[in-house]
C-alpha positions as CSV (number, residue, x, y, z in Angstrom):
1,I,-17.1,-35.3,65.3
2,T,-19.6,-37.6,63.8
3,D,-21.8,-37.4,60.7
4,A,-24.9,-37.1,62.9
5,E,-23.3,-34.2,64.9
6,I,-22.5,-32.3,61.7
7,K,-26.1,-32.8,60.4
8,A,-27.5,-31.7,63.7
9,A,-25.4,-28.6,63.7
10,F,-26.6,-27.6,60.2
11,Q,-30.2,-28.1,61.3
12,S,-29.8,-25.7,64.2
13,V,-27.9,-22.8,62.6
14,G,-29.0,-19.5,64.1
15,R,-28.1,-15.9,63.8
16,P,-24.5,-15.1,64.7
17,N,-23.9,-13.4,68.0
18,E,-22.4,-10.0,67.3
19,N,-20.7,-9.7,70.7
20,E,-18.9,-13.1,70.2
21,A,-17.8,-12.0,66.7
22,L,-16.5,-8.7,68.1
23,A,-14.7,-10.6,70.9
24,V,-13.0,-12.8,68.3
25,D,-11.9,-9.7,66.3
26,A,-10.5,-8.2,69.5
27,R,-8.6,-11.4,70.4
28,K,-7.1,-11.6,66.9
29,E,-5.9,-8.0,67.2
30,L,-4.5,-8.5,70.7
31,D,-2.7,-11.7,69.6
32,L,-1.1,-9.8,66.7
33,K,0.0,-6.8,68.8
34,V,1.4,-8.9,71.6
35,G,3.1,-11.2,69.1
36,V,4.7,-8.3,67.3
37,A,5.8,-6.5,70.4
38,F,7.2,-9.5,72.2
39,T,8.9,-10.8,69.1
40,R,10.7,-7.5,68.8
41,Y,11.6,-7.4,72.5
42,Q,12.7,-11.0,72.7
43,T,14.8,-10.7,69.6
44,K,16.6,-7.5,70.7
45,W,17.2,-9.0,74.2
46,L,18.6,-12.3,72.8
47,R,20.8,-10.5,70.3
48,K,22.3,-8.5,73.1
49,T,22.7,-11.3,75.7
50,A,23.5,-14.2,73.4
51,S,25.3,-12.6,70.4
52,H,27.3,-15.8,69.9
53,L,24.1,-17.5,68.7
54,D,23.7,-15.2,65.6
55,V,20.0,-14.8,66.2
56,K,18.1,-13.1,63.4
57,V,14.5,-13.3,64.8
58,V,12.9,-15.1,67.7
59,S,9.3,-15.2,66.9
60,Y,6.6,-15.3,69.6
61,G,2.9,-15.5,69.3
62,P,0.2,-16.4,71.9
63,C,-1.1,-19.1,69.5
64,Q,2.3,-20.5,68.5
65,M,3.0,-22.2,71.8
66,P,-0.2,-24.3,72.0
67,T,0.1,-25.1,68.3
68,L,3.7,-26.2,68.7
69,W,2.7,-28.3,71.6
70,F,0.1,-30.1,69.5
71,C,2.8,-30.8,66.9
72,V,5.3,-32.1,69.5
73,E,2.7,-34.2,71.2
74,R,1.6,-35.8,67.9
75,H,5.2,-36.4,66.9
76,E,5.9,-38.2,70.2
77,E,2.7,-40.3,69.7
78,I,4.0,-41.3,66.3
79,Q,7.5,-42.1,67.6
80,D,6.1,-44.2,70.4
81,F,3.8,-46.2,68.2
82,V,5.3,-49.5,67.6
């Protein structure tokens, strides 16, 4: 993002799109509900099938995996930089 792009964006600010805002709210709620439900399922299943691992919670969230990938990718870039 350049300085010029930021200035251009501020010059063309319009009214928010209500449907897009509602879609964002729906997505956040779905992400939360899926994350809570799957975390619970995954944790219970892993405790039952892999009790030797002493699993407390195995967290899952639809946004966690892409975010984790960004972190791993950046870490690898840093490690490879020589």
